[in-house]
N, C-alpha and C positions, 0 to 999 in steps of 0.2 A: 504493499499499499504506499509505502514511504517513497518508493521509486516513482510512482504515478503523480505524487504531489510534487516531488523535485523537477520531473520532467514537464510538467503543467506550468509551474513558475517560470522555469528556463524558457519555454516557448512564448509564454505570454510576455516575459520580459523582452526577448528578442523582437516579437512583433511591435511591441510599444516603442521601443527604442527606434525602430524603422519607422513608423508611423510619425512619430514626434519629429524625426530629422526630416523627413519628406514634407511634413507640414510646415516646418519652420523654414525650409529652403523655399517652398511655393509661396510663403508670405515675403521673405526676405529679398529674393532674387530679383522679382520685378522692380524692387526700389533702389537697386544697386546703380551708382551712377557710373557705369563702366559700359564698354562695347558689349554688344548682344553676345558675340561669340565667347568673350570672358564670363559672361552670366553661365553660359552652359559649362564651361571648365569648373566655375565655382560649384555648380550641381553635381558635377561628376566626383569632385573631391569630397564633397559632403557626403554624397552616398557611399564612397569607398570609406570614409571614416565611420558611417553608421554600420557598414558591414563588418569592419575591423574590430568595433567596439563589441558586436554580437558574437564574432568568434572567439574574442578573449572572454566574454560571459561564459561561454560553453567550455573552453579551454580551462578556466578556473574551475569550473564545475565538475570536470573531468579530474583535476588535480585533487580537488577536495574530496570527491567521492571515491577516488583511489585510495585514500588514507583509510577507509572503512572497506575492509576485503569483502564483506557480505554484499556491497554495493557493485562489485566488480573491480577488475583491474585492467591497465593497458599492458599488453605483452609484446615481445618482439624487440626491435631496436630502439629500446627506450630505457633511460636511467630513472624514469619516473619524475624527473624535473618539471617545473612549471613550463618551461620552453618546449619540452617534448610533448605535453598535453596541449598547449596552444598550436604547436605544428600537426598533431593529430587533428585538432578542431579544424584548422585550415583546410586540410585535405579532406575532412568530411563534408563541411559546410559548402564547399565548391564541387562536391562530387569528383574530386580528382581521385581519391581513392588509391593512393600510392601502394598500400599494403604492407609497408614495412612495420607498422605498429597496428596491432589488432585489439579490439576490445573483448574482454570476457565478462561472463555474468550480466548483471543487469545494465552494465554500460552499453551492451550491444543495442538495447532498445533506445537508449539515448542517442547513440550515434545514428541510427536509422532516422529518428526524429529530427536530428540536426540537419542530415542531408535532406530530407523532405521541406524543412524550415529554409534552409539555404536556397533550394531550388525556386521555392515560391517567392521568397524576398528578392532574390535577383532578378527574377521575372518582373516583379513589381517595381523594381529600380528601372528595369529597361523601358517598361511602360511609361513610367514617369519621366525619364530623360527623352523619350520620343516625343511626349506632349511638350516638354519645355523647349526642345530643339525645334519643333514645328513652329512655335510662336516667335522664335528669335532668329531662324536662318531663312525665312521667305525671301529669296532674291538677294541676298547680303553676302 
């Protein structure tokens, strides 16, 4: 039951971080006194910042959960450091799936949810950026 609660909080937090960043950018970017193409770049860097924050959120969760063996562990080419956990999170969130680090136990469920969340949030970013670019790149 604990794993379902932890996973739900992590997914909700990732979605809220993403929502708030896109909302903030949609309010701020139109008022920036810069060239339209620079507005798009501002949006790209804002979206990347949101994704990296979400990846770190999951990475910290893997690190924390790995200290309690009953929640699972990461095995393979890892020494259990925070950076190894964040690296695993990057490969999972982006669905790169290198495979040199593997989740065991309940962490497998979180890894699957992170991959699904990453897919949805990356697609959300793509649609947001398309809409923003279509506003500023018409004939410019």
